[in-house]
N, C-alpha and C positions, 0 to 999 in steps of 0.2 A: 219428716225426717228430722232428728236432732243433731244435737252438737255431739261429735266424736273427738276422742282423744288418742293420740299415738305418743308413746313414750320411747324418748331416745335417752341411752346412755352414750356419753361422749368424751373423748379426749379433750378437755376444756382448754388445753393449751394450744392443740391443733385448731380448734374453732377459732380461738382468739388469733393465730397467725393467719388466719384466711382472710383475704380483703372484705372489709363490710359489705360492700356491694355484692359479694359471692356467697355470704352467708344464708340468706335465705333460700337460694336454690339448692344451695348443698344440703340444708336440712330438709326441705322437701323431696330432693332426692330420696335420703336415707328413709323418711317417712312413707314415701310411695315409690319405690324404686321401678324406673322404666326398663323393666326386664322381660323376657318371653315368659309366659304364664303367670304374670300377676293377677290375671283377671280372676285366678283361682281363690277360694277361700284364702284369707291369710293364714300362716302357720301361727298356732299357739305358743307363747312363751318366747324364749330369747330368739333372735336371729342375729347371728354375728357372721360376717358384717352386715349392716342393715343394707347395705348397696355395694358392689364392686367400686362405685365411684366414691364412697366414703367409708374406707376400710377402718378408720378410727372412730367408728360410731356402730352401736347395737340398738336394734327395735325390740321393744317387748310388746307382744300381743296378749292382752289379758284373755285368759280362759274362760272367766265369769262374766264377761261384760259384752262381748261380742264388737268392742270397740267404741261403745258408746259411753259418753261421760256421765250420763244420768246416775249410774250405780255409785258412781264417786260421790256425786253430788248428794244422794240418798245417804249414802254411808255417813257423810260429815254430819247431815240433819239428824241421823240416827244416835251419833255420838253426842251432838249437842243436847238431844233429850236425855239420854242415857248417862252422861258424864257424871251428874250430881249424885246418882245412885251409887256410882263406882267407889271402891277403895280409895283413899288419897293415894297409895303409892301407884295403883293402876290409873287413876285420872293423870297425875303428873306426867307419867310415863308416857301414856297414850296421846295426852295433849302435844307433847314434844314430838311425838312419830308423826301425827296427822297433819301438825300446824302448816308444814311445808309441803305436803303431799296432796291434802284436800283443802287448804286455804281460800281464801277469797283472793280474787285476782287483784283488787288493791293492796293486799298484804304480801304479794310476790315482792323479792328483792329486785332491785335494778341491776339489770345483767351488764350494761353498756354492749350488748352483743350487736344491736341493730341500730341504725340511723334513728334519732329520735324525730326528725322530721316526716309528717306523714307522706312526704313524696321523696323518695320511694316508700312504698307502703310498708310498715313493719309488722309482722305476724303477732297476733294476739296468742300469749303463751298461758298455757292451763297450768303450769308445773315449772319451778325455776329451782333447782338445787345445785349451787356451785360445788366444786369438789369439797370445799371447806367444809360444807354443811352435812355432807352425805354420811361420814363416821358418826357424827353425834346421833343423825337421825336413827342409824343402825344401832346404835347403842340404847337409844330409847325403846326401839323394838324388843331388843334383848331384857329390858327389863319388863315391859308389858306383856310378852307373850305367855310366860309361866303364870301369870295373874287372870288372863282373860276369862278362864272357865266361871271365876267368880262373879262374873258380869251377866251370865246366862239369864238368871231367872229376871232380875231386874230390866235387862234389855227387853224381853219379849214381853214384859209386863207394860212397860212404859213406851218403847221406842218401835215395836213390831209393827209394820204396816203389811197385814195379809195381801198377797196378790200385788205387791209392789215390786219395785227393781230390789230392793233390800227388805225382804220380807220379814225376816226373823234374825235372831243372833247368830244362826249358822250361816246365813248368806252374809252377813256382816265379817264374820271372821273368814271366810273365803276369801274376800275382797281383801282384808288387811294382810292375809298371808302371801297373797299375789304381790301386794305392795312391798312387802318385806323381802320376797324374792328379787324385785327389782333392785331394792335399796342396798340389799347386802352384795349382789353381785356387780353393782356400780362401786360401792365402798371397796371391794376387792380388788379392783382395777384402778382405784384413785381417780375416778372419772366424776363428772357432774350429770344431772338429768334436767332434760327440758321435756315439756309435755306440749305437743302441737295440736289443734283443734282439726285434724284431718284424721 
């Protein structure tokens, strides 16, 4: 079994008004609601609300990844390889789009959402985008998306991993477009994003 990711769009102000001691439980309720029928396969796409207990939060289930974080990691690796072959306008826009979505854990902004003391346990976050960041990330996507096709040949030549999680340019773009759906809806609501390892 590998690392999973559950992406939550949430009303950041409501989360900040929630007592620190209660935040972890609410986020995990949103990620894995304790509801009848939850043992079934997760719905793909957006689920609003994520849980009746957390009506100010939505959950996104990626169609292309079955909940695994590995495709996100491999998309980042693929971009690291292919970016030097991208046109400068695409490179700048896609760097801005992916930096916060598929960045390294030590690059995540401090949230102040959880106690820093190891007791109580603080969840490891895979994605942190406060509301102030989300519109800028969406704008980067708006600039990158029309230029993506120009990367196809170079991506497949240098970054493709046949048989892998992100096997080729088409698989890379499918995941990018899903990330764009997440960012655009979150920006529309004026909310923030968190990625939990569940």
